[in-house]
C-alpha atoms as one frame of an Amber mdcrd trajectory, in Angstrom:
protein
  58.699 122.350  76.793  55.774 120.775  74.737  56.048 119.182  71.339  53.311
 118.038  69.083  54.280 115.606  66.409  51.487 114.433  63.839  51.602 111.539
  61.678  49.354 109.366  59.408  48.590 111.703  56.518  48.719 110.432  52.981
  46.744 110.201  49.731  43.626 108.092  49.416  40.791 108.061  47.235  37.316
 109.566  48.017  35.224 107.345  50.270  38.551 106.052  51.853  39.882 106.405
  55.433  42.839 107.614  57.308  43.827 107.899  60.987  46.012 110.701  62.167
  47.995 110.600  65.185  49.588 113.314  67.362  51.971 112.464  69.919  52.575
 115.109  72.699  55.670 115.342  74.744  56.192 117.307  77.793  53.995 118.098
  80.686  50.647 116.365  80.210  48.914 119.132  82.018  50.028 121.465  79.330
  48.081 119.383  76.723  45.040 118.697  78.766  42.898 120.012  75.912  43.735
 118.922  72.282  42.347 119.704  68.940  42.809 119.203  65.371  42.765 121.988
  62.679  43.298 122.017  58.985  44.355 124.504  56.380  43.436 123.816  52.643
  45.313 125.774  49.907  43.950 129.173  49.321  41.696 128.948  52.431  41.923
 130.019  56.086  42.827 127.708  58.868  39.689 125.811  60.181  39.065 124.054
  63.459  37.967 120.470  62.895  37.663 118.937  66.331  38.531 118.931  69.923
  38.605 116.759  72.934  38.460 118.306  76.292  39.857 117.501  79.799  36.832
 115.311  80.570  36.951 113.608  77.207  34.098 115.418  75.627  34.367 115.904
  72.015  32.895 118.368  69.556  33.367 118.676  65.657  32.905 121.188  62.993
  29.534 120.487  61.102  31.229 119.501  57.848  33.001 116.236  59.540  30.490
 115.433  62.070  29.459 111.736  61.556  32.542 110.987  59.506  35.517 112.012
  61.816  36.162 110.697  65.356  38.574 112.331  67.777  40.045 110.278  70.639
  42.830 110.465  73.114  44.941 107.872  74.780  45.939 109.744  78.031  48.415
 107.062  78.977  50.377 107.785  75.750  49.321 111.472  75.542  48.409 110.743
  71.964  45.549 112.504  70.053  44.013 110.598  67.220  41.696 111.632  64.404
  39.918 108.732  62.584  38.692 110.027  59.288  36.023 107.993  57.342  34.046
 108.627  54.105  36.819 111.150  52.976  35.935 113.859  50.435  38.199 115.751
  48.153  37.268 118.822  50.039  38.873 117.286  53.167  42.313 117.784  51.449
  44.316 119.987  53.594  47.282 120.024  55.909  46.053 119.013  59.353  47.411
 120.189  62.512  47.499 119.147  66.112  46.962 121.885  68.792  46.902 121.702
  72.436  46.918 123.742  75.625  46.246 123.558  79.405  42.804 124.839  78.615
  41.036 124.961  75.322  43.051 128.035  74.154  45.639 126.776  71.905  49.304
 127.335  73.158  51.037 124.661  71.199  51.044 123.568  67.440  52.409 120.789
  65.629  54.000 121.003  62.175  51.312 119.327  60.328  50.629 116.158  58.277
  49.311 116.501  54.727  46.027 114.753  53.725  45.199 114.447  50.100  41.829
 113.065  48.666  41.451 112.305  45.107  38.029 111.924  43.370
């Protein structure tokens, strides 16, 4: 059974940085493709970034150039380095994974709060 556990959320001022982590347990092939989503209060869940089986990454336009997704395959851990944070980045951030890039597993989330 796959479990995803996020950490690293917190409260920072605008312009600051945070690094989120997501540790995946279980069969590594079940988490070959991993992604970050976020949900702000009163808004729909939004895809943020993903990293595919070959290591290719993609980002939603609003975070491109500020956020970097990476994965340590040896640790089966996904990271999201977030720089130049803005108040509109405030949200619950979720780790997601699947054997392909269709999400099958979700973490419980880690809260990111950015103050102006």
